[in-house]
GUDREN-454516 format. One record per residue (C-alpha): residue in three letters; x, y, z. Coordinates in steps of 0.2 Angstrom, whole numbers, plus 5000, padded with zeros to 4 digits. Each point is the difference from the previous one (the first is absolute). Layout:
<pts>
@res: ALA | x: X | y: Y | z: Z .
...
</pts>
This chain:
<pts>
@res: MET | x: 5002 | y: 5000 | z: 4998 .
@res: GLU | x: 5003 | y: 5018 | z: 4998 .
@res: SER | x: 5003 | y: 5010 | z: 5012 .
@res: LEU | x: 4990 | y: 5019 | z: 5004 .
@res: GLN | x: 5013 | y: 5011 | z: 4999 .
@res: GLU | x: 5005 | y: 4991 | z: 4982 .
@res: LEU | x: 4983 | y: 5006 | z: 4993 .
@res: VAL | x: 5000 | y: 5015 | z: 5007 .
@res: LYS | x: 5017 | y: 5004 | z: 4990 .
@res: ARG | x: 4994 | y: 4992 | z: 4986 .
@res: LEU | x: 4986 | y: 5014 | z: 4999 .
@res: GLU | x: 5011 | y: 5012 | z: 5002 .
@res: GLU | x: 5013 | y: 4994 | z: 4986 .
@res: LYS | x: 4986 | y: 5001 | z: 4989 .
@res: GLY | x: 4998 | y: 5019 | z: 5003 .
@res: ILE | x: 4982 | y: 4998 | z: 5008 .
@res: LEU | x: 5003 | y: 5000 | z: 5020 .
@res: LYS | x: 5006 | y: 5018 | z: 5002 .
@res: THR | x: 4995 | y: 5009 | z: 5013 .
@res: PRO | x: 5008 | y: 4996 | z: 5018 .
@res: SER | x: 4985 | y: 5001 | z: 5011 .
@res: ILE | x: 4991 | y: 4984 | z: 4989 .
@res: LYS | x: 5014 | y: 4991 | z: 5000 .
@res: GLU | x: 5004 | y: 5000 | z: 5019 .
@res: ALA | x: 4980 | y: 4996 | z: 5001 .
@res: LEU | x: 5003 | y: 4983 | z: 4988 .
@res: LEU | x: 5013 | y: 4995 | z: 5010 .
@res: LYS | x: 4992 | y: 5002 | z: 5018 .
@res: VAL | x: 4984 | y: 4993 | z: 4993 .
@res: ASP | x: 5004 | y: 4982 | z: 4994 .
@res: ARG | x: 4988 | y: 4993 | z: 4988 .
@res: VAL | x: 5004 | y: 4983 | z: 5004 .
@res: HIS | x: 4983 | y: 5005 | z: 5017 .
@res: PHE | x: 4989 | y: 5003 | z: 4985 .
@res: VAL | x: 5001 | y: 4983 | z: 4989 .
@res: VAL | x: 4987 | y: 4983 | z: 5002 .
@res: PRO | x: 5014 | y: 4989 | z: 5007 .
@res: GLU | x: 5002 | y: 4989 | z: 4985 .
@res: TYR | x: 5007 | y: 5013 | z: 4991 .
@res: ARG | x: 5014 | y: 5006 | z: 5010 .
@res: ASP | x: 5015 | y: 4993 | z: 4992 .
@res: TYR | x: 4996 | y: 5012 | z: 4987 .
@res: VAL | x: 4996 | y: 5017 | z: 5011 .
@res: TYR | x: 5015 | y: 5008 | z: 4993 .
@res: HIS | x: 5000 | y: 4995 | z: 4981 .
@res: ASP | x: 4994 | y: 5016 | z: 4992 .
@res: ARG | x: 4983 | y: 4995 | z: 4994 .
@res: PRO | x: 4981 | y: 4997 | z: 5008 .
@res: LEU | x: 4995 | y: 4987 | z: 5009 .
@res: PRO | x: 4981 | y: 4992 | z: 5004 .
@res: LEU | x: 4991 | y: 5003 | z: 5016 .
@res: LYS | x: 4985 | y: 4995 | z: 5003 .
@res: GLU | x: 4982 | y: 5005 | z: 4992 .
@res: GLY | x: 5009 | y: 5001 | z: 4982 .
@res: GLN | x: 5008 | y: 5013 | z: 5006 .
@res: THR | x: 5018 | y: 5004 | z: 4999 .
@res: ILE | x: 5016 | y: 5010 | z: 5011 .
@res: SER | x: 5006 | y: 5012 | z: 4984 .
@res: GLN | x: 5020 | y: 4998 | z: 4993 .
@res: PRO | x: 5012 | y: 5009 | z: 5011 .
@res: LEU | x: 5005 | y: 5011 | z: 4985 .
@res: THR | x: 4982 | y: 5005 | z: 4997 .
@res: VAL | x: 4997 | y: 5005 | z: 5018 .
@res: VAL | x: 5015 | y: 5009 | z: 5000 .
@res: PHE | x: 4996 | y: 5009 | z: 4984 .
@res: MET | x: 4984 | y: 5007 | z: 5008 .
@res: LEU | x: 5006 | y: 5005 | z: 5017 .
@res: GLU | x: 5013 | y: 5011 | z: 4989 .
@res: LEU | x: 4985 | y: 5006 | z: 4990 .
@res: LEU | x: 4990 | y: 5005 | z: 5016 .
@res: GLN | x: 5016 | y: 5004 | z: 5011 .
@res: PRO | x: 4989 | y: 5000 | z: 5016 .
@res: LYS | x: 5010 | y: 5011 | z: 5013 .
@res: LYS | x: 4999 | y: 5002 | z: 5023 .
@res: GLY | x: 4985 | y: 5003 | z: 5006 .
@res: HIS | x: 4988 | y: 4997 | z: 4983 .
@res: LYS | x: 4985 | y: 4992 | z: 5001 .
@res: VAL | x: 4998 | y: 4986 | z: 4987 .
@res: LEU | x: 4986 | y: 4992 | z: 4994 .
@res: ASP | x: 5005 | y: 4980 | z: 4994 .
@res: VAL | x: 4986 | y: 4994 | z: 4988 .
@res: GLY | x: 4999 | y: 4981 | z: 4999 .
@res: SER | x: 5015 | y: 4994 | z: 5012 .
@res: GLY | x: 5001 | y: 4983 | z: 4998 .
@res: SER | x: 5013 | y: 4993 | z: 5013 .
@res: GLY | x: 5005 | y: 5018 | z: 5007 .
@res: TRP | x: 5016 | y: 4999 | z: 4989 .
@res: THR | x: 4997 | y: 5016 | z: 4994 .
@res: THR | x: 4989 | y: 5007 | z: 5014 .
@res: ALA | x: 5018 | y: 4997 | z: 5014 .
@res: LEU | x: 5008 | y: 5010 | z: 4986 .
@res: LEU | x: 4992 | y: 5013 | z: 5002 .
@res: ALA | x: 4999 | y: 4999 | z: 5018 .
@res: GLU | x: 5019 | y: 5001 | z: 5003 .
@res: LEU | x: 5001 | y: 5014 | z: 4986 .
@res: VAL | x: 4986 | y: 5010 | z: 5008 .
@res: GLY | x: 5006 | y: 4998 | z: 5017 .
@res: GLU | x: 4991 | y: 5000 | z: 5019 .
@res: GLU | x: 4994 | y: 5018 | z: 4993 .
@res: GLY | x: 4992 | y: 4996 | z: 4986 .
@res: ASN | x: 4986 | y: 4988 | z: 4997 .
@res: VAL | x: 4995 | y: 4985 | z: 4987 .
@res: PHE | x: 4983 | y: 4994 | z: 4998 .
@res: ALA | x: 4998 | y: 4984 | z: 4990 .
@res: ILE | x: 4984 | y: 4993 | z: 4991 .
@res: GLU | x: 5000 | y: 4983 | z: 4992 .
@res: ARG | x: 4982 | y: 4993 | z: 4996 .
@res: ILE | x: 5008 | y: 4983 | z: 5002 .
@res: LYS | x: 4994 | y: 4997 | z: 5019 .
@res: SER | x: 5012 | y: 4982 | z: 5001 .
@res: LEU | x: 5014 | y: 5013 | z: 4991 .
@res: LYS | x: 4997 | y: 5015 | z: 5013 .
@res: GLU | x: 5001 | y: 4988 | z: 5014 .
@res: PHE | x: 5016 | y: 4994 | z: 4993 .
@res: GLY | x: 5009 | y: 5016 | z: 4996 .
@res: GLU | x: 4990 | y: 5008 | z: 5021 .
@res: LYS | x: 5011 | y: 4985 | z: 5009 .
@res: ASN | x: 5017 | y: 4999 | z: 4989 .
@res: LEU | x: 5000 | y: 5022 | z: 5004 .
@res: ASN | x: 4995 | y: 4995 | z: 5017 .
@res: LYS | x: 5017 | y: 4987 | z: 5003 .
@res: LEU | x: 5010 | y: 5016 | z: 4994 .
@res: LYS | x: 4992 | y: 5012 | z: 5016 .
@res: TYR | x: 4994 | y: 5013 | z: 4988 .
@res: LYS | x: 4990 | y: 5014 | z: 5007 .
@res: ASN | x: 4996 | y: 5010 | z: 4987 .
@res: VAL | x: 4990 | y: 4991 | z: 4989 .
@res: GLN | x: 4981 | y: 4996 | z: 5000 .
@res: PHE | x: 4992 | y: 4985 | z: 4990 .
@res: ILE | x: 4983 | y: 5000 | z: 4991 .
@res: GLU | x: 4991 | y: 4988 | z: 4990 .
@res: GLY | x: 4990 | y: 5010 | z: 4988 .
@res: ASN | x: 5000 | y: 5004 | z: 4980 .
@res: GLY | x: 5015 | y: 5009 | z: 4996 .
@res: ALA | x: 4991 | y: 5009 | z: 4983 .
@res: ARG | x: 4991 | y: 5012 | z: 5014 .
@res: GLY | x: 5013 | y: 5003 | z: 5010 .
@res: LEU | x: 5000 | y: 5005 | z: 5017 .
@res: PRO | x: 4990 | y: 5019 | z: 5001 .
@res: GLU | x: 4999 | y: 4999 | z: 5019 .
@res: TYR | x: 5020 | y: 4998 | z: 4998 .
@res: ALA | x: 5003 | y: 5014 | z: 4987 .
@res: PRO | x: 5008 | y: 5009 | z: 4992 .
@res: PHE | x: 5017 | y: 4989 | z: 4999 .
@res: ASP | x: 5016 | y: 5009 | z: 4996 .
@res: ARG | x: 5005 | y: 4982 | z: 4991 .
@res: ILE | x: 4991 | y: 4985 | z: 4994 .
@res: LEU | x: 5005 | y: 4985 | z: 4991 .
@res: VAL | x: 4990 | y: 4988 | z: 4991 .
@res: ASN | x: 5006 | y: 4982 | z: 4999 .
@res: ALA | x: 4985 | y: 4994 | z: 4986 .
@res: SER | x: 5001 | y: 5003 | z: 4982 .
@res: ALA | x: 4982 | y: 5010 | z: 4997 .
@res: LYS | x: 4994 | y: 5006 | z: 4984 .
@res: THR | x: 5000 | y: 5018 | z: 5004 .
@res: THR | x: 5005 | y: 5011 | z: 5016 .
@res: PRO | x: 4987 | y: 4997 | z: 5011 .
@res: PRO | x: 4992 | y: 5017 | z: 5004 .
@res: ALA | x: 4996 | y: 4998 | z: 5021 .
@res: LEU | x: 5020 | y: 4997 | z: 4999 .
@res: LYS | x: 5003 | y: 5015 | z: 4991 .
@res: GLU | x: 4988 | y: 5013 | z: 5011 .
@res: GLN | x: 5009 | y: 4994 | z: 5016 .
@res: LEU | x: 5017 | y: 5004 | z: 4994 .
@res: LYS | x: 5006 | y: 5016 | z: 5007 .
@res: THR | x: 5006 | y: 5013 | z: 4992 .
@res: GLY | x: 5018 | y: 5001 | z: 4995 .
@res: GLY | x: 4999 | y: 4977 | z: 5004 .
@res: LYS | x: 5003 | y: 4987 | z: 4988 .
@res: MET | x: 4993 | y: 4984 | z: 4996 .
@res: VAL | x: 5007 | y: 4986 | z: 4991 .
@res: ILE | x: 4989 | y: 4988 | z: 4990 .
@res: PRO | x: 4999 | y: 4987 | z: 4989 .
@res: ILE | x: 4991 | y: 5000 | z: 4984 .
@res: ASP | x: 4995 | y: 4988 | z: 4987 .
@res: ASN | x: 4991 | y: 5002 | z: 4986 .
@res: LEU | x: 4998 | y: 4995 | z: 4982 .
@res: LEU | x: 5007 | y: 5015 | z: 4992 .
@res: TYR | x: 5017 | y: 5000 | z: 5009 .
@res: GLY | x: 5001 | y: 4984 | z: 5010 .
@res: GLY | x: 5007 | y: 4999 | z: 5020 .
@res: TYR | x: 5008 | y: 5017 | z: 5004 .
@res: LEU | x: 5004 | y: 5008 | z: 5017 .
@res: THR | x: 4993 | y: 5018 | z: 5002 .
@res: LEU | x: 5006 | y: 5013 | z: 5011 .
@res: LEU | x: 4987 | y: 5013 | z: 5005 .
@res: ASN | x: 5005 | y: 5017 | z: 5008 .
@res: LYS | x: 4986 | y: 5012 | z: 5005 .
@res: VAL | x: 5007 | y: 5017 | z: 4998 .
@res: GLY | x: 4983 | y: 5008 | z: 5004 .
@res: GLU | x: 4980 | y: 4996 | z: 5002 .
@res: ASN | x: 4995 | y: 4989 | z: 4986 .
@res: HIS | x: 5017 | y: 5004 | z: 4991 .
@res: TYR | x: 5009 | y: 4984 | z: 4995 .
@res: GLN | x: 5017 | y: 4996 | z: 4993 .
@res: GLU | x: 5006 | y: 4985 | z: 4994 .
@res: GLU | x: 5014 | y: 4990 | z: 4995 .
@res: ILE | x: 4999 | y: 4982 | z: 4991 .
@res: TYR | x: 5016 | y: 4986 | z: 5003 .
@res: PRO | x: 4993 | y: 4986 | z: 4989 .
@res: GLY | x: 5006 | y: 4980 | z: 5003 .
@res: PHE | x: 4989 | y: 4994 | z: 5017 .
@res: THR | x: 4988 | y: 4987 | z: 5002 .
@res: PHE | x: 4991 | y: 4998 | z: 5017 .
@res: VAL | x: 4984 | y: 4989 | z: 5007 .
@res: PRO | x: 4984 | y: 5008 | z: 4995 .
@res: PHE | x: 4990 | y: 5016 | z: 5010 .
@res: ILE | x: 4983 | y: 4993 | z: 5005 .
@res: THR | x: 4988 | y: 5012 | z: 5005 .
</pts>
């Protein structure tokens, strides 16, 4: 089995991992805590791995690419949509620090419980897990400084755009017939005013609403 340090080094060498705080979070939040036992031999391979209910834990390269676009900071309030096993949730919790908050929403009850259990073991106190429809967001906790979506939608859900703070960022995978799969970085530059950047070549499980 390869090591966490070797995985992180490869991501740096590829030019994907650039931000020191993200590197620090990756080294602290070991992916091994978030995979199902039968796939632990592959935990440091740069590939997605199966979870329960037909879902996956994303490829490390993809997760790092998304975090580099999102740039979470200390004190931020973040919405993690489709939190799955909780790996991205834990990375976000580490990046926003004790003064920040992460709200993890997952529609599949067993996965929500799995992710929550994983983070409880690691003693994170700045995370709240909610079972629900990610497309609706969490209006009761909005606005958010950052929103990370971990499943592929046809278009960006309007509720998530509305719940993003002005000056905030959202990263969401989109999959449509015209362009195929890609990541969108959405910057909210004013009320109802957004700027988009598109990064092609990414595939995710579908966003089910």
